C-alpha positions in Angstrom: 18.2 -12.2 7.4 14.6 -11.0 8.0 12.1 -12.1 5.4 10.5 -9.4 3.4 6.8 -8.9 2.7 5.8 -8.9 -0.9 2.1 -9.4 -0.8 0.3 -12.8 -1.1 -1.8 -14.7 -3.5 -5.0 -13.2 -1.9 -3.8 -9.7 -1.0 -2.8 -7.2 -3.6 -0.2 -4.9 -2.0 1.1 -1.8 -3.9 4.8 -1.2 -4.0 4.5 1.7 -1.6 2.6 -0.5 0.9 5.2 -3.3 0.7 8.0 -0.8 1.2 6.2 0.6 4.2 5.8 -2.8 5.9 9.5 -3.7 5.3 10.7 -0.3 6.4 8.8 -0.6 9.7 10.2 -4.1 10.3 13.8 -2.9 9.6 13.3 0.0 12.0 11.7 -2.1 14.6 8.9 0.4 14.9 5.1 0.0 14.8 3.5 0.5 11.4 0.6 3.0 11.7 -1.8 2.3 8.8 -4.6 4.8 8.0 -7.1 4.7 5.2 -10.8 4.5 4.4 -12.7 1.7 6.1 -12.7 -1.4 3.9 -9.3 -0.8 2.3 -7.7 -3.9 3.8 -5.9 -2.5 6.9 -6.9 -5.3 9.2 -6.4 -8.0 6.6 -2.9 -6.7 6.0 -1.7 -7.9 9.4 -3.3 -11.3 8.7 -1.5 -11.6 5.4 1.8 -10.5 6.8 1.6 -13.2 9.4 0.6 -15.8 6.7 3.3 -14.7 4.3 6.1 -14.7 6.8 4.7 -17.8 8.7 4.5 -16.0 12.0 1.9 -16.3 14.8 -0.7 -13.4 14.8 -2.1 -11.7 17.9 -5.1 -9.4 17.3 -6.2 -6.8 19.7 -9.4 -5.2 18.4 -10.0 -1.9 20.2 -13.4 -0.7 21.4 -14.5 2.7 22.8 -14.2 1.2 26.3 -10.8 -0.4 25.8 -8.0 0.6 28.2 -4.3 0.2 27.6 -3.9 -2.0 30.7 -6.1 -4.6 29.1 -3.5 -5.2 26.4 -0.9 -6.0 29.2 -3.0 -7.9 31.8 -5.9 -7.7 34.1 -6.2 -8.7 37.7 -9.5 -10.7 38.3 -10.3 -9.6 41.8 -13.9 -10.7 41.6 -13.0 -14.3 40.8 -10.5 -14.4 43.7 -13.1 -13.1 46.1 -15.5 -15.7 45.0 -13.0 -18.5 45.3 -12.0 -17.3 48.8 -15.7 -17.5 49.9 -15.8 -21.0 48.5 -12.6 -22.0 50.2 -10.6 -22.8 47.0 -6.9 -23.6 47.5 -5.9 -21.7 44.4 -6.9 -18.4 46.0 -3.5 -18.3 47.8 -1.6 -17.8 44.5 -2.5 -14.4 43.0 -1.0 -15.5 39.7 -4.1 -17.6 39.2 -6.1 -14.4 38.8 -3.8 -12.6 36.4 -5.4 -12.6 32.9 -2.8 -12.1 30.1 -3.5 -9.5 27.5 -2.6 -9.6 23.8 0.7 -7.8 24.3 1.8 -10.3 27.0 0.8 -13.2 24.7 2.9 -11.7 21.9 5.8 -11.0 24.2 5.9 -14.7 25.1 5.9 -16.0 21.5 8.7 -18.4 20.8 9.3 -16.7 17.4 8.8 -13.2 16.2 5.1 -12.6 16.1 2.8 -10.2 14.3 0.8 -8.0 16.6 -2.2 -6.1 15.4 -3.7 -3.2 17.4 -6.8 -2.6 15.4 -8.7 0.8 15.2 -6.7 2.5 17.9 -8.6 5.7 17.3 -11.8 4.2 18.8 -10.3 4.4 22.3 -9.9 7.4 24.6 -7.3 10.0 23.5 -4.9 8.9 26.3 -4.9 5.3 25.2 -1.9 5.6 22.8 0.1 7.6 25.3 -0.5 4.9 27.9 1.3 2.4 25.7 4.4 4.5 25.0 6.8 2.9 27.5 5.7 -0.6 26.7 6.2 0.0 22.9 9.6 1.6 23.5 11.1 -0.9 26.0 9.1 -4.0 25.0 8.5 -4.8 28.7 6.1 -4.1 31.5 5.8 -4.8 35.2 3.1 -6.9 36.9 2.7 -5.3 40.3 0.5 -8.1 41.7 3.2 -10.8 41.2 6.2 -8.5 41.1 7.2 -9.8 37.8 8.9 -8.0 34.9 7.6 -9.3 31.5 10.0 -8.7 28.7 9.4 -9.6 25.0 11.4 -12.5 23.6 11.3 -10.8 20.2 10.1 -7.4 19.2 6.8 -8.0 17.4 6.1 -6.9 13.9 3.4 -4.4 15.0 0.6 -3.0 12.9 -1.6 -0.3 14.3 -4.7 0.7 12.3 -6.7 3.9 12.5 -9.8 5.2 10.7 -9.0 8.8 11.6 -11.9 9.1 14.0 -9.7 11.2 16.2 -6.2 12.7 16.1 -3.4 10.6 17.7 -0.9 12.2 20.1 2.4 13.5 18.6 4.5 11.5 21.1 2.8 8.3 19.8 3.2 9.3 16.2 6.9 9.9 16.6 7.4 6.2 17.5 5.6 4.9 14.4 6.3 4.5 10.7 3.3 5.9 8.9 1.5 4.8 5.7 -1.8 5.9 4.2 -3.5 3.3 2.1 -5.0 5.2 -0.8 -8.2 3.9 -2.3 -7.4 1.5 -5.1 -7.5 2.9 -8.7 -9.4 0.9 -11.3 -6.5 -1.2 -12.4 -5.5 -2.2 -8.9 -9.2 -2.8 -8.0 -9.4 -5.1 -11.1 -6.5 -7.1 -9.8 -8.1 -7.3 -6.3 -11.4 -8.5 -7.8 -9.7 -11.1 -9.9 -8.0 -12.6 -6.8 -11.4 -13.1 -5.2 -13.3 -14.0 -8.4 -10.8 -15.6 -10.8 -13.4 -16.8 -13.2 -15.3 -13.5 -13.5 -16.3 -12.7 -17.0 -14.6 -9.6 -18.4 -17.8 -7.9 -19.4 -19.4 -8.2 -16.0 -16.2 -7.0 -14.3 -16.0 -4.0 -16.6 -19.6 -3.0 -15.9 -19.4 -3.7 -12.2 -16.3 -1.5 -11.9 -17.9 1.3 -14.0 -21.0 1.3 -11.8 -19.1 1.1 -8.6 -16.8 4.1 -9.4 -19.8 6.0 -10.6 -21.5 5.5 -7.3 -18.3 6.3 -5.3 -17.8 9.6 -7.3 -21.4 10.8 -6.5 -20.8 14.1 -4.8 -22.2 14.4 -1.3 -22.4 10.7 -0.3 -22.2 10.3 3.5 -20.6 6.8 3.1 -18.7 5.9 -0.1 -18.7 2.2 -0.9 -15.5 0.4 -0.1 -13.5 -2.5 -1.5 -15.2 -5.0 0.7 -18.6 -3.7 -0.3 -17.7 -4.0 -4.0 -16.7 -7.7 -3.4 -20.0 -8.3 -1.6 -21.9 -6.7 -4.5 -20.1 -8.8 -7.1 -20.8 -11.9 -5.1 -24.5 -11.1 -5.2 -24.4 -10.3 -8.9 -23.0 -13.7 -9.5 -25.4 -15.4 -7.2 -28.4 -13.8 -8.9 -26.9 -14.3 -12.3 -27.3 -10.6 -13.2 -26.6 -9.9 -16.9 -24.0 -7.2 -17.5 -26.5 -5.6 -19.8 -28.7 -4.9 -16.8 -25.9 -2.8 -15.2 -25.3 -1.0 -18.6 -29.0 -0.4 -19.3 -30.3 3.1 -19.3 -33.7 2.6 -17.8 -35.4 5.9 -17.0 -37.6 4.3 -14.3 -34.7 2.9 -12.4 -32.0 5.2 -11.1 -30.3 2.8 -8.7 -28.0 -0.1 -9.7 -29.2 -3.7 -9.2 -28.8 -4.9 -5.6 -27.7 -1.4 -4.6 -28.1 -2.3 -0.9 -24.6 -3.8 -1.0 -23.1 -0.4 -2.0 -25.3 2.3 -0.5 -25.8 1.8 3.3 -28.2 4.6 4.4 -31.4 6.1 3.1 -29.8 9.6 2.7 -27.3 8.3 0.2 -30.0 6.3 -1.7 -32.2 9.4 -2.0 -29.2 11.6 -3.0 -28.1 9.1 -5.7 -31.6 8.9 -7.1 -32.0 12.7 -7.2 -28.6 13.2 -9.0 -29.3 10.5 -11.6 -32.8 12.0 -12.2 -31.4 15.5 -12.6 -28.7 14.2 -14.9 -31.2 12.5 -17.1 -33.5 15.5 -17.3 -30.6 17.7 -18.4 -29.8 15.4 -21.4 
């Protein structure tokens, strides 16, 4: 019987997320995960592999990535160089076939976890170029006339930050889940996993300030979970008193060490203006 994913000691998964992971595994379909940056989409694949004790293959997509690179690449330049040097290995073209992450996952001796991370960064045709391989779990290597077939269908996670729409034909082949931004109680549990000894007063003030910043209307980039964790780490390193976060200092509109939460000058300026207007109105 296939093991079921139920979160880990360092990854707080909601019931909906655990259900989505297990549904995708049962169906044998890729799990397409969307959500704000910093909500743990990439880490989810790592924790599934850790929880189920499976090997993990990670393919991090760039704007220049091509679907073929996930299968294999033929290194013609190296072969030409070796032929000029008189190398004996030049006579076997297989020496110049570079395996991609899908090929590596297909060869796994046990069912692996395969992460295709941030698929929306690539060209719009990228997902369509993988349809046949995802359906049949096989591909053909023309240079060596070899058919590569997966030993086991990988547990496949595909993440997207919604930078561009994905093709309908691709979406039909996936089980979809959107990771909602954690509410305060879930976020409290996440923080306590990373900082188990955090004092209750500091946690309360940090969360209050964090959600106050996130809810500021007009922010270009709202702080994410990972940025909250970085900020709390800094608060602890600098031994910031919770009273400093709670203090209502008219001369200081920004929270302590705000550079961990606000990542561009427009958001810093906007936050200062809104706090100033709020204080004037009181």
